N, C-alpha and C positions, 0 to 999 in steps of 0.2 A: 504494500500501499504506501509506502514510500514516508509514512509519516508516525511520528513518535506519539504512541497511544497515550490516553489521557490528557494530552496537552494541546491547547490552541497553537496553530503556527499561521504566520502570514501565507495568504493565498495568491498565487500569481494573478495580477489583474487587480489586486485589493479584495480587502475582507479578510476573511479569518476561516481555517478549517481545522477539523477535530477527528481523529478516529476513536469511535465508541462501540463497545461490545454491546450485547443486548443486555445485560444486566445494568450497566451503565447507562444505557438509553431506558430504562426502565425505571432506574432509581432517578433520574433527573426528571421523567415525566410525572413520576409519583410526587417527589417534592414540589415541583411547579403547579399540579392540580392542588394539591394541600395548600399551597400559598393562595392559590386564587380563593378556596373555601374561607380561608383566615381572613383575607380581605374584605371578601363579601361581593354580591352582585352589583350593588350600587344604584342610584335612582335610574340610569339611563337604561336599565334592564327591562322596565316596562314599554312593551311596545308601543304604548296609546299615549305616551308621554308628550307633551308638546316640546318639540327641539327648542323654541325660544324660551320657554319657562324654565327648561333645564339648564339654559345658557346662564340665567339668574339665579339659579337654586343656589340658596345658603346652606353650608354643612354644619357639622355639628360645633359647638364651642368648647366640648369637655373633652380634657385628656383621655384616651382609651384605658379601660383598666385592666385590659389584658397586657402583661408586659411585653409580649413580642410585639402587639399591635402600638404599643408607647414608643417602641424602638424604632418602628417603620413611619409612625406619623407623631415625631417629637415635636415638644413646644417649641416656638420659635424664640421665645424670650422667657428668661430666668430658668434655664435647664439646667444650671450649674454654676459655679463660681466660675468669675473671671471679670476682666476689666468693666465688660460690658454691664455686669449686675452689680458692682460695687457701688454703694449709696444708693442705690436703686429702691424703690418702696416696691415691695413684694406684691401688694394689691394691684399696683399699678402694671407691674411684669405681667401677673395673672390676666388683667383685663385685656392688654395689648396681645398675649398669646391667645386667648378666647377669640378675638376680633379677627387676628391674622388665619385660624384656624378655619373660623368660620366662612371665609372667603376663597383658602386655598386648598382644604382638605379633599375637597369633592374630585377638583382636578389631579391631585395627587394619586388619590387612589384609583382614577380612570387610567391615568398613566402607568402605576404600577400593573393594574389587569392588564393592559394592553401587553408589558413586557411579559408577564408570566404566559398570556396566551401565546405570545410569540415562541416562547420556548417549546410550549406544549405542541404548537403547531409544525414547527419546524421538526420536532422529534417524530411527530406521526407520519411524517414524508419519508423517513428514512427507513430504506430496506438493507437489512444487513446481509452480506454475501454468504458464499459458501462458507468461510471462516468465521461466521458468527458477529462479523464486524461490519461497520458502515461508516464513510467519512460524510461528515456534517460540514457544509460550507456555508458560511455566513456572509452575506453580502448586503449592499443599500445599508438600510437602518437596523438589520438583524443584529450585527456585531453589539452594538449600544443598547438595543432592547435586551439582548442576553447579558450584558454586563447589570444593567440595571436590575434584573431578574436574580441574577447571581448574587449580588450585593443584599439584595431582600431576603434572600434566602439564608446566609450568614449572619444577617442581623436578626433575623427570626430565631435561628438554631441558637445563637448567642444569648439570645433573651431566656431561652428554654434551659440552657444550661449555664445561667447566671454569669455567663463571661462579661466583663466590664473593661478590662484591659487588654490590649494587644498581646503584651507580653505573658499574659496568662495562657496562650496559647501553647507554648513550648512545654509548660507543664502538663498540658493534656496528652503529648505525646507517651508520657510515662504512665498512663494509668494501666492497672492490670486488665487481663482479658476479661475477668469476671466483673467487672464495673459496670453496672447496668448502663452508664452513660456511654460507654465505648463506641456503640453502633452511630449515636448520634454525633459524636466526636469525630468518628473516622469521617462523616459526611462533611461536617463543618471544614476539616482540614482539607479535604479532598476539594470542595468547592471552592477554598481558598486558592490553593492551586489552579482549578482552571481560571479564577478570577484573576490572577496574575499574569497568568501566560497570554489569557485574552488582552489585558490591557498593554502587554509587551506588543502584541501584533499591531495595535492602534498607534 
């Protein structure tokens, strides 16, 4: 096949390509579908919705209670210590975050759904050959959509594993095989490798 399995490589003529076996295809598709279920269908799923009304529809103002959704849709203001928050009134920051969320979260959810759907559709179009592997080629908008979905998947898994700092991932390599978190940790690290090699191709 001429490609390093499990790593994105630059595609001649632009874009990126990766060789995936049947198990990798199945895992990626399953994770993307679960991400879609987590994000939810969104208001535009109603076939009878007025497109103009949907354009001006207001989103939620409250931060999601699910830690994974809170990672995917963080507060715009007051999310943690830093120069922007020093001396600021917490109530004012909360009000500004709520206002920002009200006008941006619907669009952000729609974009994340589009990215995850692009992953599912491109995987559905793959047909593994006799060796059980297939080459996925990403062109046009697909590389960026995949990059967005891979990032969202890693954020979601990081929330489930309670990973808050990048350097904690090194300790994850040393988890014993009987640790119940091991499968999710392996997926998290694998997605990180996919994300890193895809960034390199761009």
